[in-house]
C-alpha positions as CSV (number, residue, x, y, z in Angstrom):
1,M,17.4,-3.1,3.0
2,I,13.7,-2.6,3.4
3,S,13.0,-6.6,4.0
4,E,15.9,-6.6,6.7
5,L,14.6,-3.5,8.1
6,I,11.1,-5.4,8.5
7,A,12.5,-8.4,9.5
8,A,14.5,-6.9,12.5
9,M,11.2,-5.3,13.8
10,F,9.4,-8.5,13.1
11,S,11.8,-11.2,14.5
12,G,10.3,-14.5,14.1
13,V,8.0,-13.7,11.6
14,D,8.8,-14.8,7.8
15,V,8.7,-11.5,5.5
16,D,7.7,-12.0,2.0
17,E,6.4,-10.1,-0.8
18,R,2.9,-10.8,0.7
19,F,3.6,-9.4,4.0
20,I,4.9,-6.2,2.1
21,M,2.2,-6.1,-0.2
22,H,-0.4,-6.3,2.7
23,R,1.2,-3.4,4.4
24,Y,1.1,-1.5,1.3
25,Y,-2.6,-2.1,0.9
26,S,-3.1,-1.2,4.8
27,T,-1.5,2.3,4.2
28,R,-3.5,3.1,1.2
29,V,-6.9,2.1,2.7
30,A,-5.6,4.1,5.8
31,M,-4.9,6.8,3.9
32,V,-8.0,7.0,2.1
33,V,-10.2,6.7,5.1
34,G,-8.3,9.1,6.6
35,M,-8.9,11.7,3.6
36,V,-12.6,10.8,3.7
37,L,-13.1,11.4,7.2
38,I,-11.4,15.2,6.7
39,V,-13.3,16.2,3.7
40,G,-16.6,15.1,6.2
41,W,-15.4,17.1,8.9
42,F,-14.3,19.9,6.6
43,I,-17.9,20.0,5.1
44,Y,-19.6,19.5,8.5
45,E,-18.3,22.4,10.3
46,T,-18.4,24.6,6.6
47,L,-22.3,23.8,6.7
48,V,-23.3,23.4,10.1
49,N,-21.3,25.6,11.8
50,D,-20.8,28.2,8.9
51,N,-17.3,28.0,9.8
52,P,-14.8,26.5,7.4
53,R,-11.8,25.1,9.3
54,W,-9.1,26.1,7.2
55,D,-6.5,24.0,9.2
56,L,-8.4,20.9,8.1
57,F,-8.3,21.8,4.3
58,L,-4.6,22.3,4.7
59,I,-4.1,18.9,5.8
60,L,-6.1,17.7,3.0
61,M,-4.3,19.4,0.4
62,A,-1.1,18.1,2.0
63,M,-2.3,14.9,1.9
64,A,-3.6,15.4,-1.4
65,L,-0.3,16.5,-2.4
66,T,1.9,14.2,-1.5
67,K,0.0,11.4,-2.9
68,V,-0.2,13.1,-6.6
69,T,3.5,13.4,-6.2
70,A,4.4,10.0,-5.0
71,M,2.2,9.0,-7.9
72,I,4.2,11.0,-10.4
73,Y,7.5,9.8,-8.8
74,F,6.8,6.3,-9.0
75,R,5.6,6.7,-12.4
76,I,8.9,8.5,-13.7
77,T,11.2,5.8,-11.7
78,H,9.5,2.8,-12.6
């Protein structure tokens, strides 16, 4: 079902396992880069401006909780 949806989005492009894995890896890398940037920004605001930005901290915690929950879910179901 997912393959058909992706094929409809990229008509004319053959969708195979490599395409799916490249999307998976790129999404994973993007999440790691996003988390590192948010951690850096949070530490910068805390140390330089002496003002912790709790909104950044909450976003970071939501990303971490989503990652851990997905890891547990996939471990149980696969």
